[in-house]
N, C-alpha and C positions, 0 to 999 in steps of 0.2 A: 504494500500500500504506500503510495507516494505521500511523503510528508509526515509519516509516522516516525517519531523519534524515540519512542520507548522500546524496550526489549521485546515485548509481546506485539504481534502483528494484529491481534484482535482489538476491537474498540474497547477501551477501558472506561468504565463509568464510575465516577465518584458520586456519592449521594446527591450532591447539588447539580450534577450533570444529567440526571435521569430525564428522559423526555417527558414533558408535561402531559402528553396524551396517554401515558401508560395507565392502564386500569387494572386493578387487582380485584379478585373475587374470592371471598372466603365465606364459610358458613354453610356450604352445601351439606345436606344430610346424606350419610352413607351408612348402610347397615353392614356390620362386620361381625363375623362369628369367630370367637377366640376361646381358648381354654383358660379357665381361671383355676388357680391352685389355692386350695384352702390353707389358711394359716391358723395356728392355735393361739388365741390371745393369751392363754396362760404361759405359753413358751415365751412370748414377747415380754410379758411382765417379769418372768424369771430372768431373762437376759438383761433387762434394764435394772432389776434389783441387784444383779451382780456387777454389771459394767457401769451403770449410771446413765445419765442423759447427755454426757459430753461425747462429741464425735471422736471416735477412735482413730480417725484419719488425720484431721487437722486440729482437733482440740476445741472446736467451737462449741459454745454453750448458748442455746437459744434463750434460756432464762437470764443468764448474765447480760446478754446483749439487749433483749427485748423486754426484760422484766416479767411481770405476771403473764403477759400474752405469750411468752415463749416457754412458760413452765410446762414440763413433762412433754415437750415436743422433740422428736427425733425419729429418723427412719431406722428400721432394724433390717440389716442385710443378712441374708442366708448365705453362708460361705459355700454351701452345696446347693446349686440351683435346684429349685423345686421341680422344674420340668425334667430333671434327670433322675428323680427318685421314684420309688413305688408309692402307692396310696397308703401304705402302712409305715412310712418313714417316721421315725421318732427322733427329732433333732435334740442335740444337747445344747440347751440355751446358753451355756457358758462358752463352749468351744465351737459350735456350729453357727452361732448368730452373733452379730456385732452391731452396736449402734453407730450409725454414720449420718452426718448431715446430708441433706438432699444433693448438694454439689458433689461431695465425696462419693455418695451412693451412685450417682450418675456416672462418675469417672470410673469406678471399679467395673461397671457394666459396659464400658467402651471396648473391652476385650472379651474374646471367647477363648477359654472360659473366663469368668470374671477375675479381675486382678486381685491378688492377695493384698490384704491390708498393709502388710509390711512393705510391699512394692509401692503402694500409694503413699505411704509415709516417706519413703525415700524420694519420690518425686517432689513432694511438698517440701521436704528438707532442702533439696537442691534448689528449688525455686526461692525459698527464703534466703539461702546463701547468696543467690544472684540478686536479691532484692526485688523479685518479681511477684512474690505472693502478696495478696491484698489482706493478709491476716496479721 
């Protein structure tokens, strides 16, 4: 393309350069059939009784940050993905489950199988050393 000075030959759009005529559409309804895996609320409670409500990845506490609104809020991650176990799986709430904030929970699920908590902690520690972590 003549006159293109950047490395990529495709048009590059910055947010302020988007054509004004672009129309976006969201909200269409779609019916989706999925499997839902049951979780035992008692196992979650036992996990949190042992580990507490602090993220085991980054150390974030919703209660410390948000006050009463964040009290008793945290995700609980199953180290063994429930889609890989039988219907009679009996998790060990201390060893098979771990409290993670939603961000850390999403990050461990970015890999297949899910990333181990120690690997996530190493990524966070490296980011903190580089001054990149917002924590």
